[in-house]
C-alpha positions as CSV (number, residue, x, y, z in Angstrom):
1,S,3.0,21.8,-20.4
2,G,4.4,25.1,-20.1
3,H,5.3,25.6,-17.1
4,A,6.7,22.6,-16.7
5,V,9.3,23.5,-19.6
6,L,9.9,27.1,-18.1
7,D,10.6,25.3,-14.9
8,A,13.0,22.7,-16.6
9,A,14.9,25.8,-18.2
10,A,15.1,27.5,-14.2
11,L,16.8,24.5,-13.3
12,E,19.9,24.4,-15.3
13,V,19.8,28.4,-14.2
14,A,19.4,27.8,-10.4
15,P,19.0,24.3,-9.5
16,G,19.0,25.7,-6.0
17,W,16.0,28.5,-6.3
18,V,13.9,26.0,-8.1
19,F,13.7,22.9,-5.6
20,E,12.7,25.5,-2.7
21,P,9.0,26.1,-3.8
22,D,8.2,21.8,-3.8
23,P,11.0,20.0,-3.7
24,A,8.6,16.7,-4.0
25,G,6.6,17.7,-7.0
26,A,9.6,19.6,-8.6
27,V,11.8,16.3,-8.8
28,T,9.1,14.5,-10.4
29,L,8.0,16.9,-13.0
30,R,12.0,17.9,-13.9
31,V,12.7,14.3,-14.7
32,P,10.9,13.5,-17.9
33,V,10.6,17.2,-18.4
34,L,14.8,17.4,-18.5
35,F,15.1,13.9,-21.0
36,R,12.8,15.3,-23.7
37,L,15.2,19.0,-23.8
38,R,17.8,16.6,-24.0
């Protein structure tokens, strides 16, 4: 969970860089995580 939160924070800073490593997994994890942070 901790990694997911950090990943979501990174999305706010640099979405392009975050999506490079794993687009499919990134989208799956960030959607629910971003909703929780918001």
